[in-house]
N, C-alpha and C positions, 0 to 999 in steps of 0.2 A: 876628554879622558879616554884613552885607548881607541880613539876613532879618528880616521884621517879627514883631512879637509876635502870636501867633495871635489873631485877632479874636474867636474863640469863648470866650476866657478872660475871665471876669468879674472884677470888682474883688476879690471874696473869694479867687479862685485867684491873682490877681496879688499879693495881700497876702502870700502865702507865699514870695515871692521878695525876700529881704532886699537883695540887691545885684545890679546888672546893668550890664554893659559893652555899650553899643550903639555899634557901629562901622559907618561908612558911607564908602565911597569917593566922592570928588567926581564921578566919572564913572560911578557905578552907575546902570544903566538900569533895574534892577528895583525897587530900594529907594529911593523918591523922597524928596527932602528934606522934603515935607510928611508923608509917612508916618513917617519917622524922628522928626520933631518930635512927632507925635501919639503915638507909642509911648513917647517919653520922658515925656510928660504923663500917659499912662495909668499908667505904672509909678510915677511920683512920686505921683500922686493916691491910689495904693494903698498908699503908704508905703515904697516901695523907694528905696534910695540908687542913683542912676543916674549913671554915668560915661559921657558921650558922647564919642566919639572920631571926628572926621573926618580922613580921610587922602587923600593924593594917590593916586588909583588907581580901579579900577573895582569890579566885584562879586567881590571876592577877599579871601582871608586872606593877609597878607604879613608881612614882618618887623616893620613899624611896629605892625601889630595885635598881634603876638606880644609886642612890648615893652609895649604899653598893658595887655594882659592880665597880663603879669608884674608890672608896677607895681601893678596893682590887687590882685593876689594878695599881694604883699609887705605891703600894709597889714594883712592878716589875720595874717600870720606874726609881726608885731611884737607 
């Protein structure tokens, strides 16, 4: 949430991440739209299922993000 995928992680390391939620607030000053999109591509290219979630807000974890994370976790509970 509002943080980029560490650039030092290579494809083999990213391949160990089966699922990721990448969340970014529309007014986030630190996690740019370009970086967010690039991170999604890096993870997908490594084979991860990526759920991207844009929300109204800034560089923060809020109730919307909590719901998105809960929804993603529910997929694995079923």
